[in-house]
PLY file of the C-alpha trace (Angstrom):
ply
format ascii 1.0
element vertex 61
property float x
property float y
property float z
element edge 60
property int vertex1
property int vertex2
end_header
0.00 0.00 0.00
1.28 3.48 -0.84
1.79 5.92 1.99
0.66 9.51 1.63
2.68 12.27 3.25
1.00 14.92 5.43
0.49 17.60 2.78
-0.64 15.16 0.11
-2.99 13.49 2.56
-4.68 16.80 3.39
-4.99 17.67 -0.30
-6.42 14.23 -1.06
-8.96 14.51 1.75
-9.97 17.99 0.53
-10.56 16.61 -2.97
-12.56 13.68 -1.58
-14.72 16.13 0.37
-15.32 18.28 -2.70
-16.21 15.26 -4.84
-18.61 14.03 -2.17
-20.26 17.46 -1.99
-20.58 17.63 -5.78
-22.14 14.16 -5.81
-24.63 15.18 -3.14
-25.60 18.34 -5.05
-26.02 16.36 -8.28
-28.20 13.80 -6.53
-30.39 16.56 -5.07
-30.75 18.22 -8.49
-31.74 14.93 -10.12
-34.18 14.21 -7.29
-35.86 17.58 -7.84
-36.14 16.88 -11.57
-37.74 13.50 -10.87
-40.22 15.01 -8.41
-41.13 17.71 -10.96
-41.73 15.04 -13.63
-43.90 13.00 -11.26
-45.91 16.09 -10.34
-46.40 16.96 -14.02
-47.59 13.43 -14.81
-50.03 13.21 -11.90
-53.63 13.57 -13.07
-55.36 16.65 -11.77
-58.67 16.54 -9.94
-61.57 16.91 -12.38
-63.39 20.19 -12.00
-66.89 20.09 -10.61
-69.71 21.10 -12.95
-70.70 24.71 -12.47
-74.39 24.09 -13.25
-76.81 21.19 -13.26
-76.33 20.64 -16.97
-76.42 16.92 -17.69
-77.31 16.00 -14.11
-80.91 15.01 -14.89
-81.46 11.97 -17.11
-84.88 11.39 -18.67
-85.65 7.72 -18.14
-89.11 7.69 -19.73
-89.44 6.93 -23.39
0 1
1 2
2 3
3 4
4 5
5 6
6 7
7 8
8 9
9 10
10 11
11 12
12 13
13 14
14 15
15 16
16 17
17 18
18 19
19 20
20 21
21 22
22 23
23 24
24 25
25 26
26 27
27 28
28 29
29 30
30 31
31 32
32 33
33 34
34 35
35 36
36 37
37 38
38 39
39 40
40 41
41 42
42 43
43 44
44 45
45 46
46 47
47 48
48 49
49 50
50 51
51 52
52 53
53 54
54 55
55 56
56 57
57 58
58 59
59 60
């Protein structure tokens, strides 16, 4: 196994932290996109009729 000196170790850990943060931000952005797509695909509630048009059905012939 390769040993990392003090300065290199700190630099490596800084890069690992930045990569982890970038990954987290990317995951959050993709999650928001998915939630927006799901919301757009969800059927909306049908609107209620504003009058009694079509509510009465004549059953006599």
